[in-house]
C-alpha positions in Angstrom: 129.6 181.5 137.1 128.8 178.1 137.4 126.0 176.3 135.5 123.4 175.5 137.7 122.2 171.8 138.3 119.0 172.1 136.2 120.9 173.4 133.0 123.3 170.6 133.3 120.4 168.3 133.5 118.9 169.7 130.4 122.1 169.6 128.5 122.4 165.6 129.5 118.9 165.0 128.0 119.9 166.9 124.9 122.8 164.7 124.5 121.1 161.6 124.9 118.3 162.8 122.6 121.1 163.4 119.7 122.8 160.1 120.3 119.7 157.9 120.0 118.7 159.8 117.1 122.4 158.9 115.5 121.6 155.2 116.2 118.1 155.0 115.1 118.7 156.7 112.1 121.9 154.3 111.6 119.8 151.5 112.1 117.1 152.4 110.0 119.6 152.6 107.4 120.8 149.2 107.5 117.5 147.8 107.9 115.4 149.4 105.6 116.8 148.1 102.3 116.3 144.5 103.7 112.4 145.0 103.7 113.0 144.3 99.9 114.1 140.7 100.4 111.4 140.0 103.3 108.7 141.5 100.8 110.2 139.2 97.9 110.0 136.1 100.0 106.4 136.9 101.5 105.2 137.0 97.7 106.9 134.0 97.0 105.8 131.9 99.9 102.2 133.3 99.1 102.6 132.3 95.2 103.9 128.7 96.4 101.1 128.8 98.8 98.5 129.5 96.2 99.8 127.0 93.7 100.3 124.3 96.2 96.3 125.0 97.3 95.2 125.3 93.5 96.4 121.7 92.6 97.0 120.1 96.1 100.6 120.0 95.4 103.8 121.2 97.2 106.3 122.1 94.2 109.3 121.2 96.3 107.8 118.1 97.6 107.0 117.1 94.2 110.5 118.0 93.2 112.5 115.8 95.5 109.7 113.4 95.3 110.4 113.0 91.4 114.5 113.1 92.3 114.1 110.2 94.6 111.7 108.0 92.0 114.9 108.4 89.9 113.0 110.5 87.3 115.8 111.6 84.9 117.1 115.3 84.5 119.7 116.8 82.8 123.5 116.5 83.1 126.3 117.5 80.7 127.8 114.0 81.7 127.3 111.5 79.3 127.1 107.5 80.5 124.7 105.0 81.8 122.3 106.7 84.6 124.3 109.7 84.6 120.7 111.5 84.4 119.6 110.2 87.7 120.5 112.1 90.8 119.5 109.7 93.3 118.8 106.1 93.0 116.9 105.4 96.3 117.2 101.6 96.0 120.3 102.2 97.2 119.1 102.9 100.2 117.0 99.4 100.2 120.0 97.3 99.1 122.1 99.0 102.1 119.4 97.9 104.7 118.9 94.5 103.1 123.0 93.5 102.7 123.4 94.8 106.5 120.2 93.5 107.9 118.9 90.3 107.1 121.7 89.1 104.8 124.3 89.8 107.2 122.4 88.8 110.6 120.6 85.8 109.2 123.5 84.4 107.6 125.4 84.9 110.8 122.7 83.0 112.8 122.7 80.3 110.0 126.6 79.7 110.0 127.1 79.9 114.0 123.9 78.0 114.6 125.0 75.2 112.2 128.3 75.1 114.5 126.6 75.0 117.3 124.3 72.2 116.5 127.1 70.0 115.0 129.1 70.7 118.3 126.1 69.9 120.8 125.6 66.5 118.4 129.3 65.4 118.6 129.2 66.0 122.3 126.5 63.9 123.2 126.8 61.2 120.1 130.6 61.4 119.4 129.6 60.9 115.8 129.0 57.9 113.7 131.4 55.2 114.9 132.9 52.4 112.3 130.9 49.5 114.2 133.1 47.1 112.3 136.3 47.3 110.4 136.8 44.3 107.8 140.4 45.0 106.7 138.8 44.6 103.2 139.4 47.6 100.9 137.0 48.8 97.9 138.3 51.7 95.7 135.7 54.5 95.8 137.3 57.4 94.5 140.0 57.5 91.5 142.5 59.8 91.5 141.1 62.4 89.2 138.0 62.7 91.4 140.5 63.3 94.4 142.2 65.9 92.9 138.8 67.7 91.6 137.5 67.7 95.0 140.6 69.1 97.0 141.1 71.4 94.2 137.9 72.9 94.3 137.3 72.5 98.4 140.8 74.5 99.0 139.3 77.3 96.6 136.3 77.3 98.2 137.7 77.9 101.9 139.8 81.0 100.6 137.0 82.7 99.0 134.7 81.9 102.3 137.2 83.2 104.3 137.9 86.3 102.2 134.4 86.7 101.5 133.0 86.5 104.7 135.6 88.6 106.3 134.8 91.3 103.7 131.0 91.1 104.7 131.4 90.8 108.5 134.6 92.8 108.6 133.3 96.1 110.4 131.5 94.1 113.1 134.6 91.5 113.7 137.8 92.7 112.0 137.4 96.7 113.0 137.4 96.1 116.6 139.9 93.6 116.7 142.4 95.2 114.1 141.3 98.8 113.6 140.0 100.5 110.5 143.7 100.8 109.2 144.3 97.1 110.0 141.2 96.0 108.1 141.9 98.3 105.1 145.3 96.5 104.7 143.4 93.1 105.0 140.8 94.1 102.3 143.3 95.3 99.8 144.4 91.8 99.8 141.4 90.0 100.2 139.5 91.6 97.6 141.8 91.1 94.5 142.3 87.4 96.0 138.7 86.8 96.1 138.3 88.0 92.6 140.8 86.2 90.6 140.3 82.9 92.6 136.7 82.9 91.8 137.2 82.0 88.3 139.2 79.1 88.9 136.8 78.0 91.7 134.0 78.4 89.1 135.8 76.0 86.6 136.5 73.4 89.3 132.8 73.7 90.7 131.3 73.7 87.1 133.5 70.3 86.5 132.9 68.4 89.4 128.8 68.9 89.3 128.5 67.4 85.8 131.0 64.6 86.7 129.2 63.6 89.5 125.6 64.2 88.4 124.9 60.5 87.8 125.5 59.4 91.5 123.1 62.1 92.5 119.8 61.3 90.9 117.1 60.3 93.7 116.5 56.8 93.9 113.2 55.5 95.7 115.0 54.5 98.8 116.1 57.7 99.5 113.0 58.5 101.1 113.6 55.7 103.8 117.0 57.5 104.4 115.5 61.0 105.4 112.5 58.7 107.5 115.6 57.5 109.9 117.6 60.6 109.4 120.6 58.5 108.0 120.8 56.6 111.0 122.6 59.3 112.7 120.2 59.0 115.5 119.8 55.0 115.9 117.2 52.9 114.5 119.4 50.9 112.0 121.1 51.9 108.6 118.8 53.0 106.1 119.5 51.9 102.3 121.7 53.9 100.3 123.6 53.8 96.9 127.2 55.3 95.8 125.3 58.5 97.0 123.3 58.2 100.2 119.9 60.8 100.3 121.9 63.5 102.4 124.7 63.8 99.8 122.4 63.9 97.0 120.4 67.1 98.7 124.0 68.3 99.6 124.7 68.0 95.8 121.8 69.9 94.7 122.3 72.6 97.1 125.7 72.8 95.4 123.7 73.2 92.0 121.2 75.7 92.9 123.3 77.7 95.3 126.7 77.7 92.8 124.5 78.8 90.3 123.4 81.7 92.0 126.8 82.2 93.2 128.6 82.2 89.9 126.0 84.2 88.0 125.8 87.0 90.4 129.5 86.7 91.1 129.9 87.5 87.4 127.8 90.7 87.5 129.9 91.9 90.5 133.1 90.9 88.6 132.7 92.7 85.5 130.6 95.9 86.1 131.7 97.5 83.1 129.8 95.3 81.0 126.9 97.9 81.3 124.8 96.7 84.2 122.6 98.8 85.9 123.1 99.9 89.5 119.8 97.9 90.3 121.0 94.7 88.5 124.5 95.1 90.7 122.7 95.7 93.9 120.2 92.6 93.5 123.4 90.6 92.2 125.3 91.7 95.4 122.4 90.6 97.7 121.8 87.3 95.8 125.8 86.5 96.1 126.0 87.2 99.6 122.9 85.0 100.5 124.2 82.2 98.4 127.1 82.0 99.8 126.1 82.1 103.2 123.4 79.2 102.5 126.7 77.4 100.8 128.8 78.1 103.8 126.5 76.7 106.1 126.1 73.2 104.2 129.8 73.0 103.6 129.8 73.3 107.5 127.9 70.2 107.8 129.5 68.4 105.1 133.1 68.9 106.1 131.9 67.5 109.8 130.1 64.6 108.3 133.1 63.7 106.4 135.6 63.9 108.9 134.8 63.7 112.6 130.9 62.7 112.1 131.6 59.6 110.4 134.4 57.2 111.2 136.1 56.0 108.1 134.6 58.4 105.6 137.7 60.7 104.8 140.0 57.4 104.3 138.2 57.4 100.7 138.7 61.0 99.9 142.4 60.4 101.2 143.7 57.3 99.6 140.4 56.6 97.2 139.6 53.3 99.7 137.2 52.7 102.1 136.9 49.9 104.5 134.0 47.2 103.2 132.4 47.2 106.8 132.1 51.4 106.3 130.9 50.7 103.0 128.1 48.1 104.4 127.1 50.5 107.4 126.5 53.5 105.1 126.3 52.4 101.8 125.0 49.1 101.4 123.3 49.3 97.9 126.4 50.4 96.5 128.7 47.7 98.1 125.9 45.1 96.9 126.4 46.5 93.1 130.4 46.5 93.8 130.3 43.0 94.9 128.1 42.0 92.1 130.7 43.9 89.6 127.8 46.0 88.6 129.3 49.5 89.7 132.4 51.2 89.4 134.2 53.4 91.2 133.8 57.6 90.6 135.5 58.8 87.9 136.2 55.4 85.9 134.8 55.4 82.7 135.0 51.7 82.3 135.5 48.5 83.7 134.6 46.7 86.9 135.4 47.8 90.0 136.2 44.7 92.7 137.5 44.9 96.2 141.0 45.7 96.6 143.3 43.4 98.3 143.5 43.6 102.2 
């Protein structure tokens, strides 16, 4: 005899009830143990909230604030600053290096190039008004060798140093990360080792030419007339005019900053802390960019910007007409026998034969 429809419905309902009971029992068996964790977390959160409300501080915030303020903790590692987990000033250093130093430095260097190009296109540089054919000894052989030795090293250091500073913006897009990495592996040791040779040349050069760059009363007139590069005659100038003296003192101040900061970076194992290294890196980059800007102006004024000037640093002799146009006070001293070429320790300088 077959079962009635009502009986089948009752059996299906009992089956569904049984299945749901099994599911609920299994879920309860898995979830009930987790209530202990929820209860513990709730209690701890309440305790932390009560502690924070009691003294007005958040323990976790205070902990990380101490870490960011370089509060020393405990570590099994021994060494300088090993107990400091985070040095927040590193972020400040990164923002300064990649921000003002990199950007403003690029503006200075490129701005100087643009300004000199505009000046040359407009004026063609300072032309030699009258070439007499009579030569005057200006630079001794020792000074020319010293100048070119230091100049060549500076150019190499500038190329390698600026490529490391601006590489991520210029070289990586052009050559890719692998190409830049290959170049950096060459540029970094070249920059480090040649910096010692450059420092020696810079120190000798600044000491040897100091007496030519002592300010004189007529230097104010040179600045007032902007050296005569924009017309208005030729202001008085000794062996070094006021612009060259200013360039010399930029080398003194900027070169000192460059060399001292470079010493910190070149010898990090002498016990310098991270803050000292970060300061040295910023000073090194900023002083190098200032010097590069000044050297660009110096190169232009010593070549295209002043006809006849480069002859003195190649052969050692300049035309008497150039000396009268740019260094009239020094020319008078030479003609009177009271001046000597740079680098000579004794004797008098006279006009060389035509």
